[in-house]
MARDREN-255141 format. One line per field, with one value per residue (C-alpha): residue in one letter; x, y, z. Coordinates in Angstrom, 2 decimals, padded with zeros to 5 digits. Example, Ala and Ser with C-alpha at 12.3 -4.5 7.8 and 13.67 -1.06 7.14 Angstrom:
<nodes>
aa: c(a:s)
c1: c(012.30:013.67)
c2: c(-004.50:-001.06)
c3: c(007.80:007.14)
</nodes>
This chain:
<nodes>
aa: c(m:s:d:a:v:v:t:h:s:k:a:a:i:a:q:g:s:r:s:f:a:a:a:a:r:l:f:d:p:a:t:r:d:d:a:v:m:l:y:a:w:c:r:h:c:d:d:v:i:d:g:q:t:l:g:h:a:q:q:a:h:y:r:q:g:q:q:a:r:l:e:q:l:q:a:h:t:a:a:a:l:a:g:q:r:t:g:d:p:i:f:e:a:l:r:r:v:v:q:r:h:q:i:p:h:r:h:p:q:e:l:l:a:g:f:a:m:d:v:a:g:t:r:y:e:t:i:e:d:t:l:v:y:c:y:h:v:a:g:v:v:g:v:m:m:a:m:i:m:g:v:r:e:p:a:v:l:d:r:a:a:d:l:g:l:a:f:q:l:t:n:i:a:r:d:v:i:e:d:a:r:a:g:r:v:y:l:p:a:q:i:l:a:r:h:g:i:a:t:i:e:p:a:d:p:a:q:r:p:a:l:h:a:a:a:l:e:l:l:d:l:a:e:n:y:y:a:s:a:f:v:g:m:a:a:l:p:p:r:s:a:w:a:i:a:a:a:r:r:v:y:r:a:i:g:e:k:l:r:t:r:g:a:a:a:w:d:e:r:v:a:t:g:r:s:q:k:l:a:l:l:a:l:a:i:k:d:v:a:a:t:r:r:g:g:p:d:l:p:r:t:g:l:w:q:r:p)
c1: c(104.53:104.92:108.07:109.46:111.08:107.85:105.84:108.19:107.94:104.14:104.08:106.29:104.03:100.87:102.19:104.38:102.11:098.41:098.12:100.70:099.42:095.94:097.29:099.67:096.77:095.86:099.12:099.29:100.79:104.34:104.57:102.98:105.53:108.46:106.98:106.47:109.98:111.47:109.23:110.37:114.02:113.24:111.15:113.89:116.57:114.34:113.61:117.26:118.26:115.30:115.33:111.76:109.83:107.89:107.62:106.47:107.78:110.52:113.41:114.38:118.12:117.91:120.88:123.27:125.11:123.34:126.50:127.46:123.97:124.20:127.56:126.11:123.21:125.65:127.73:124.74:123.24:126.54:126.68:123.12:123.86:126.92:124.62:125.57:122.86:122.31:119.86:118.38:115.03:115.34:118.54:117.60:114.48:116.64:119.01:116.14:114.39:117.54:118.70:115.31:114.66:118.26:117.87:121.04:122.92:123.14:119.42:119.45:122.64:120.84:118.28:121.04:122.56:119.28:119.50:123.10:121.68:119.60:122.62:124.64:121.86:121.62:119.88:117.45:117.64:115.79:113.04:115.68:117.57:114.42:113.68:117.14:116.32:112.86:114.38:116.85:114.34:111.26:111.75:114.28:111.88:109.37:112.01:112.76:109.06:108.51:111.34:109.61:106.57:108.69:109.46:112.80:112.08:113.86:110.93:108.53:111.00:111.07:107.30:107.73:110.28:107.79:105.22:107.78:108.57:104.87:104.48:107.45:106.36:103.00:104.74:106.85:103.75:101.92:104.83:106.32:105.45:106.47:109.73:110.48:110.05:112.69:115.02:114.37:113.26:112.64:110.57:113.02:114.29:113.38:109.74:109.61:111.17:108.54:105.97:107.92:109.24:112.88:112.47:109.56:108.09:106.03:104.37:103.40:099.81:100.20:102.70:100.37:098.62:101.95:103.29:100.18:100.68:104.26:103.10:100.56:103.44:104.75:101.30:100.84:104.19:103.27:100.27:102.61:104.36:101.09:099.95:103.18:102.91:099.37:100.79:103.28:100.58:099.66:102.89:102.19:100.43:096.74:096.85:100.05:098.51:095.50:097.70:099.71:096.59:095.14:098.30:098.27:094.63:095.26:098.26:096.53:093.60:096.01:097.18:093.61:092.83:095.87:094.62:091.09:092.06:094.02:095.97:094.44:096.10:098.45:096.08:095.91:097.72:096.05:095.13:092.51:090.04:089.09:085.85:087.60:090.37:087.79:086.15:089.52:090.36:087.18:088.02:091.48:089.93:088.57:092.03:093.50:090.79:091.48:095.19:094.30:092.20:095.23:095.21:097.71:101.00:101.87:105.50:107.73:108.72:109.98:110.00:113.07:115.08:116.44:120.17)
c2: c(127.48:123.89:121.90:120.33:117.44:116.52:116.96:114.65:112.06:112.19:111.58:108.53:106.98:107.74:105.77:103.22:101.91:102.64:100.57:102.58:105.84:105.14:104.40:107.37:109.82:108.94:110.28:113.80:116.14:116.24:112.47:111.92:114.11:112.35:108.89:109.55:111.01:107.86:105.75:107.66:106.87:103.19:102.96:104.62:102.21:099.22:100.48:101.17:097.63:095.92:098.02:099.20:102.46:102.88:099.12:098.47:097.86:095.32:095.81:092.62:093.00:094.57:092.57:094.33:097.03:096.08:096.10:099.55:100.86:099.44:101.16:104.44:104.10:103.35:106.43:108.79:107.39:107.79:111.43:112.05:110.39:112.62:115.62:116.65:118.52:117.69:118.72:115.22:115.22:111.49:111.78:115.17:113.44:110.81:113.44:115.38:112.40:110.84:114.14:115.18:111.88:110.92:107.58:105.50:105.35:101.57:101.29:102.82:100.85:097.65:098.26:098.60:095.39:093.68:094.95:093.72:090.24:090.63:091.76:088.78:086.37:085.00:081.62:081.04:077.48:077.85:080.07:081.71:082.69:084.25:086.08:087.65:089.02:090.14:092.10:093.90:094.96:095.50:094.91:097.70:100.00:099.28:100.23:103.54:104.34:103.71:106.10:108.76:108.18:108.82:105.25:104.50:101.52:098.44:096.14:098.32:098.57:094.75:094.80:097.36:095.08:092.22:094.12:094.68:090.95:090.12:092.53:091.05:087.46:088.43:090.15:087.06:084.87:087.32:087.87:084.37:083.86:087.38:087.03:083.63:085.08:087.67:085.00:085.69:083.04:084.01:081.00:078.81:075.75:073.57:074.63:074.16:070.70:069.71:070.25:068.48:071.61:071.74:074.72:077.16:076.96:080.15:078.81:075.41:075.43:071.88:073.13:075.78:073.63:072.60:076.15:077.49:075.02:076.28:079.91:079.10:078.21:081.76:083.25:081.12:082.35:085.94:085.67:085.26:088.50:090.36:089.29:090.53:093.87:094.32:094.46:097.15:099.54:100.38:102.39:104.62:108.01:107.50:108.73:106.85:103.72:104.12:104.40:101.34:099.37:100.24:099.13:095.90:095.25:095.92:093.60:090.83:091.15:090.53:087.39:086.21:086.64:084.55:081.86:081.69:081.71:078.50:077.46:080.43:082.88:084.17:084.30:088.05:090.32:090.31:093.76:095.51:097.87:101.33:100.25:097.42:099.77:102.18:099.34:098.21:101.77:101.75:098.37:099.68:102.20:099.27:097.72:100.88:100.98:097.33:098.02:100.92:098.66:096.60:092.88:090.05:090.76:088.41:087.31:087.15:083.57:081.79:084.89:085.97:088.60:091.63:092.40)
c3: c(106.87:105.64:106.34:103.16:105.05:106.83:103.63:101.76:104.52:104.55:100.80:101.29:103.90:101.92:098.95:100.70:103.46:103.64:106.79:108.69:107.19:108.58:112.04:112.02:111.72:115.30:116.79:118.18:115.52:116.89:117.33:113.93:112.16:113.79:113.19:109.49:109.18:110.69:108.45:105.36:106.08:106.76:103.56:101.52:102.78:102.04:098.52:097.76:098.73:097.05:093.87:094.42:094.55:097.79:098.19:094.62:091.08:091.76:089.33:087.50:088.13:091.58:092.88:090.52:092.46:095.68:097.79:096.51:097.28:100.81:101.35:100.15:102.58:105.39:104.55:104.30:107.49:109.36:108.24:109.46:112.80:113.12:112.82:109.30:107.41:103.75:101.09:101.09:102.96:103.74:105.74:107.18:108.54:110.23:111.64:113.19:114.74:116.20:117.63:119.01:120.78:121.56:119.81:120.23:116.93:117.12:116.38:112.87:112.27:113.30:110.59:108.00:109.35:108.47:104.91:104.82:105.49:102.32:100.34:101.62:100.64:104.17:104.43:107.28:108.58:111.90:113.27:115.47:112.31:110.88:114.13:114.07:110.62:111.74:114.60:112.38:109.71:111.90:115.62:115.93:114.07:116.84:119.40:117.66:117.24:120.95:121.75:119.65:121.89:124.98:126.05:127.67:129.95:128.53:129.37:127.37:124.50:124.47:123.89:121.10:119.44:119.79:117.75:115.01:115.04:114.74:111.83:109.99:110.54:109.05:106.13:105.44:105.35:103.08:100.67:100.49:096.81:095.75:097.68:096.14:092.66:093.58:094.94:098.63:101.16:104.79:105.83:107.77:105.91:108.89:108.74:104.97:105.31:107.86:105.13:102.43:100.69:099.62:097.28:096.99:093.49:092.93:089.78:091.22:092.53:093.81:096.37:097.80:100.48:102.00:101.71:103.43:106.29:106.65:106.61:109.33:111.63:111.25:111.82:114.95:116.24:115.40:117.72:120.71:119.81:119.15:122.63:124.20:122.39:123.72:127.26:126.29:125.05:128.64:128.95:125.94:125.92:125.03:121.43:120.73:122.27:119.97:116.88:117.85:118.75:115.34:113.50:115.52:114.59:110.89:110.64:112.57:110.15:107.27:109.03:109.57:105.86:105.01:107.38:106.01:102.33:102.67:099.59:097.70:100.11:097.41:094.44:095.07:097.51:100.93:102.25:104.36:102.69:103.90:105.60:107.42:108.55:109.99:111.89:113.23:114.35:116.42:117.96:118.79:121.18:123.19:123.21:124.70:127.36:128.21:128.75:131.07:133.29:134.16:134.72:134.96:133.24:130.40:130.84:127.78:128.58:125.48:123.26:121.31:123.20:121.36:121.75)
</nodes>
């Protein structure tokens, strides 16, 4: 007998993130169901704030009513965390996952705090400012996903947060033009200023070389967090480690495409095709094997520390 909540969540991931959907197939069934349910709630919250549908179709006037939508999300999330059942599959999914894995309530609330930064129009002056945002909208998702996989050790959860940070830094670099068109800038002002950019001009091709150089700084930083996350995979069950290794490979491939395209990086949306994803899934098996062989631990020296 199919579960309507799980089915709804699977549909959300299939349309909202092909990269994560491909990696999620590698989880064992129980972990996969809980991972996609958590993803569905995260995706829904993001869409509600951004005025999108499954990460697409940006509404022109999405800022209108944004604060009210945030407050509604906060209220529905609080009810789910309190164990209240509703007919909404999105919040029922959250209730189940949090209860089953005893996820501290502060973690879903941290994600909403990240969306509150969007609603407030927070400006990001330094890379530390941007990393705070990255943690709230992605790093904490890594923490919750790791808890679904059975992780409780704080040091391993730090590595899970690092992977979320790396993903978000890559996303920011990939979406910088699209975000600027929607009035959002996550690249730190200090980095932009280093490359002579006071304001991102989406329609100005002459600005693209300097903007690409600024984006490369984020991609270089992301590599430190990808490396840290690699160490953490050793603590995961084998199938979970494979799924995470695959997601890590796919996102790093997006970053590499941004690097090699130079100023043309944003002429079309960067993505990985099906054949490339399959190749990366195979390489991810080798990554898992490498983490099982052990080796020198990579300290997190100099990396941003989650709260």
